N, C-alpha and C positions, 0 to 999 in steps of 0.2 A: 183510575189507575193508569189508563193509556196516556193521560196528559202529564203524568208525573215525569219530569225531566230525568230523574235518576233511573226510572224504569226504562225509558227510551234509550238512555245511554247504556243500560245493562243489555238490552236486546241488540243494540248495534255492536257493542264490544263482543258479545257472545257470538254473533254471526261472523265477525271478522276472525276471531280465534278459531271457530269451527272450520272455516274455510282453510285457514292456515294448517291446522292440525290434520285435516282430512286428506290433504294432498301434498304434504311435505313442504319443503322450503326451497326458495330460489337458490340456484347455484352461486349467486353473487353474495349470499348472506354469510355472516360469520358462522363458524361451525366449531366452537371451542370445546363443548362438552361431549358431543356425540360423533365427531368425525374421526379421522385417522389419528393415531398418537402423534403428538408434537413434542419432540425431545430435542436437546441440543445436538447440533450437527456433529457427526463422527468423522474424523479425518480419514480413516481407512476406507469407509464407504464412499466418501466424497471423491477420493482419488480413483478408486476402482470403478465408481459410477461414471466418471469422466472417460475412463478407458473403454467402457462399453460402447462408446460411439466410434471407436477406432476400427471400422470395418476395412479401411483401405490399407492397413499395415499388418504385416504378418510376423510371427515369431516361430522359433523352432521348439517343439516339445518332443525331445527324443528324435525319432526318425520322421516325425510328421511336422509339416508346416501348417499352422493354424492362424486365423485372423487374431489380431491383438484383442479384439472384443471378446472372442471365445476364451482366450487365456484369462482375461479379467473376470469372466463369468466363473471359471473354475476356481480362481483365487478367492472370489467372493464365497463360493460354496465351502472351500477349505476354511476360510475365516469363520464362517457360520458354524461349522462343525466343531470348532475350537471353543465355542461359547455355549453357555447354558440357555435353554429356552426361557423366555421371560413371560410367557403367556400359556395358559392351559389350552392345548390343541387336541385334547382327547375327542372332541366332537368331530374332528376330521378323520377319525379312525377308518370309517367306511370309505371315504374318498381315497385315503392312502392305499387301502387294500385294492380298490378298483384300479387305481393308477398302476400299482405293482402288477396286477393281472394283465393290464394292457401292455405293459413293457415286456412281460414274458411272452405274450401272444405275438408281439412284433418280432421278437428274437426268433421264435419258432418258425414263423412264416418266412422270414428272411433266410434262415438256414435251409428250409425246405425248398425254397426257390433257387438255391444254388448261387446266391449273390456272394462274391468274395468277402471273406471275413473282415478285412481291413476297411472295406467300403461301408457295409451296413453297420459294423460295430462303432465306427466313428459317428455316424448319424444317431445311433442308439444312445451313445454316451452324451451327446449334445441334448437330446430330448430328456434323458434322465437328469442331467444337470439342471435344466430349466424347471423340471417338476420339483427337484429338490430345493431350488431357490424359492419357489412359491411357498413351500412348507416352512423354510427357514425365516422368510420375511413375515409370514403369518404368525410364527411363534415368537417373534421379537428378537431373534438372534441377529438379524440385520435390520437397520433402520431404513425404511423405505424412503423417508423424506431426504435423508442424506444421499442415498443412491440416486434418487431422482434429481436432486439439486446438482450433483456432480455431472450427471448426464446432460442436463439442460445448459449448464455452464459450458460444457464442451461444444454443444450444438450452437450456442451463441458465438463462441470464439471461432467456430468453423466459418462463419459468414465473412468477417473481414479478412481472415487468412486465405479464404478461397479467392476473393477478388484482388488480394495482393499477390496472388500467384504462388503462394507458399505451399499449398496442399494440392493434391492431384485434381485434375479437371478432365476426366475421361469423356464427359459429355459436352465439352465445349463451354458455352456460357451458362448452361443449366447447373444450378447449385448442387454440388456433390461433396467434394473435399474429403473429410474424414470418412464419410459414409459410402464412398466409392461408386454408388449407383444412384441415378436420379429418382428411381421409384423407391429404393430403400430410404433415401433422404426424404422423399415425400411422406412415407409412412411415419418416420420419426417426427417430422415437423407437424404432421397432422394429429398424431395420437398423443405424444408425450406432453405437449403444452396443455391439452385438454385434461389429461390425467393430473397434471400439476395443480389444477384447481382444487383437487381433493386435499392438498397439503398446504395451500396458501390461504391465509385468513383475510388479508386486506382486499377489499373490492377493487381498489385502484390497481393493485398488482395483478389481480386476476384479469382485468380488462387489458392491461398493458401486455401481459403474456399472450393473450389471444390475438391482439393486434400485431405483435411482432411475429407470431406464428403464421398469421395470414400472409404477411409480406414474404417471409422465408419460403413458405409453401408455394407461393406464386413463382418464386425464383427457381424452384426445382423443376417446374414445368410438368409435374405429374398430375394429369387431369383426374385420374381416379382418386388420388389422395385429396385433391381439392374437393371432389364430390363428397368424400368421407368427412372432411372437415366441415363442409356445409351442413351435412346431416347432424353432426355433433352440435353445431351452433343452434340448429332448430330444436334439437332435443333439450339443450340447456335452457332455451328460452320458453319452450312450450310445455314440456312434460311435468315440471314441478307441481302444476295444478291439475294434472290429468289423472283420472282413475285408470286402473289396470287395463280395462277393456279398451278404452280410448287410446292408450299407449300402443296396444297391439294394432289398432287401426292405423295409427300414425306410422308405425313401422312399415306396414304394407304400402301406404301412400309414399313414404320416403323411398322405398325400394323401387317403385315405379318412377319416381322423379329422378333417381340416380341413373336409371337406364336411359331415360330421355336426355338427361344432361350429357351422359357419355356419348350419345349419338350426335348431339348438336355442338358440344364444345370442340369436337375435332374439326369443325368447319370454321371456327373463329380465326381470324387473321393473326390475333395476338399470339397464338401458339405456333405460327409458322406453317409451312407446308409439310404435313406428316403423312402424305399419301403412301410413301414407301413403308414407313414404320407401321401404319395402320394395316396395310396389306399383309405384312409379316405377322403382326399380331393375330389377324384373322386366320392366317394359315396355321399358326401354332395352335390357336383355339380349336380349329377343325380337327387337327391331328390329335389334340388332347381328348376331344369328345370321342373320337374313334377308338383310342386306346382305352379310355375309361369304360366304354361300352362293352369291351371284351374282357374287362378285368373281373375275376371271380369275386365272390362276396367277401373273401378273406384277404383280398388285396394281392399285390405282386411282391411285397417286401420293401424294405427301406431303400432309399436312393433311386427308386424306379419311376419317380414323377418327372419324366423327361420324354421328349419325342425327337425323332430323327427326321430332318427335312433335307434331302439331298445328302451332302457330305457333312452337314452341320448338326450338332446336338443342341437342343434348347430345353430349358426347364419349363415346366408348366407355367402359364400365366393365370391359372385358376387354382386358388388354394383349396377350394372344396374338392375339386377333382384330384388334387394332389394327396389330400388326406385319404380319399377312397382308394386311390391307386396303391399307396404305400401300405395302408393297414385295413383296407376294406371297410365294411360297415362298422366294425368294432372301433377303429380309430376315429372314423368320422363322427359317430355318435358320442364317443367319449370327449373329444375336443370341443365339439359344438355344445355338448351338454355342460361342460365346465364353464365356457364363456357365457352361456345363457343363464345358468344358475347363479354363478358368482359375479358375473359381469352385469348383464341386463336386469336380472331380478324383476321381470315384468309383472309377475303375479304375486310379488311379496306383499304381505299385509302389515309389515312393519313400517313405522314412520320413516319416510325418505328424507334424509338429511342432505345438505349441500354436497358433502363428500360422496354420498351414494349417487346423486344425480351426475356428478362429474365422472365417476367410474362408469356409469351406464353410458354416458356420451362417448367416452374413450372406447368402450366395447363396441359401440355402434360404428365407430371409425373402422375397427378391425373387420366387422361383418361386411361393410361396404367395400373396402379395399381388397378383401379376399376374392372378390369376383373377377379382378383384372390383374392382380399382382401375383408373382410367383410364390413367394413364401411369406405368409403373414401371421398365421396362427401360432406356429412353432418358432417364435422369434423372441428376441430380448424385449422389445416393446410389448408384445403380447404377454410375456411372462410377468412383466411389471403390472400390467392391467389386471390379470387374474390374481396376482398376489395382493393387490390393493383390494380387490373384491372379496377375497377370502378373509383378509384382515377385518374388513368392515362386517362381513357376515358373522365372525366370531363376536364382535362387539354388539351387533344387532340382536343376537340371540337373547341377550339380557335386557334389551330395550323394550318399552311398552308397545302394545299394538296401537294402531291409529284410534280405534274405538276407546281404548283406555285413556289415551291422551285427551280425546275430546271430553270424556266424562270428567277427568281431573280438572280440565279448564272450566267446565261448567260449574263444578262445585266451588272452584276458586272465585269465579265471578259472582255467584250467588252469595258466598260468604262475605265478599267485599261490599256487596250492595246492602246486606243486613247491618254491617258495621258503619255504613255511610262513607266508606273509603272508596277511592277510585279503583276500578278493577285492575288497572295496570300495576298498582302498588302491591297487589297480593299475589302476583305471579311467582311461583316457586322457582328460585334461581337455579335449582338443581335439575329442573325439568328441561327437556331438549329445547334448544332455541328454535323459534318458528318464524322468524322474519327479520 
């Protein structure tokens, strides 16, 4: 029996398919059936998606001046509310209730802390709009692929316009342009191209997007974003074949590596002399830790994530401390829980598709950059990552467990061997792609 070539081929094929089914698929694989929905691009979402990158320009909304990106975000929400949901989102009922409870909690804390209404309310509306957009994208009212394509197109156009001197350059030679701040630009160029892998099918395009992102990211000079992008690349390359426990270990190792890189990248000549900026960052971090240490469990209210150094006011450079200062333990656990559950999905027992691996990697960028950048979690890139994760979660609820996929593959291989057919010819085309 062992010498039968058909039997040996059967064992080899079964082993290959078991490894593929048990650990998901590479991020470079095609993801036709089980990934994010792929529909024709929608013009309204394309245009408004491009405007989401316009952080440097402002518009007037009544008595208030807001960034054009926030105005585009509100228009997207209005557009979504004019459409019907195309997907059953009843499974998100508990999440919606919890999100509503957190929003009420933030309003109560802000009022009790005596923060002027126009200050905390503006921040509250922004958070509510981001949460609403997550639900609208998950429900199919907005096409994530169209929004992301428009945003990436604007980010690509930003580069030649910046070096042609057409758009703002507040940080000199560091790439900013539409995005106004080099760390904001770093976050966009680190996270959004990685997320784009979830909606792109061609391996060639995926590699081209990552290569272009790496170049643009270097031009921003944002060391923290570079570290986050490096973590995402490791996640994309290594984790598709890792079990849940090993992925947790990898997270810990990558966290240590990022801290080491942050300490040593600052000494490289390629980044120039940043002694002054690093001293200021350290001073802000020390003041942030002091303020966070005296913050009560319920937080200080919205807009309070800032410190005063001399005559100057600086926003936090630590998004984790910012969440705790504004909303206490409640906001911190709610936001981190949303990113961990819908983004990383470390302990999920469902088959991990290329789209899922890409969303996990994009979420990893957020967790890394949040350690050194001021506002990361409650941002437009963060909203798109969570929305992609929620959309995938709704699709994955009906997907088979990994064990079910392995058993199905085993039966197919055995049936093919009995018929004398090649195992590959018997694979169910409706089953999730595995390689």
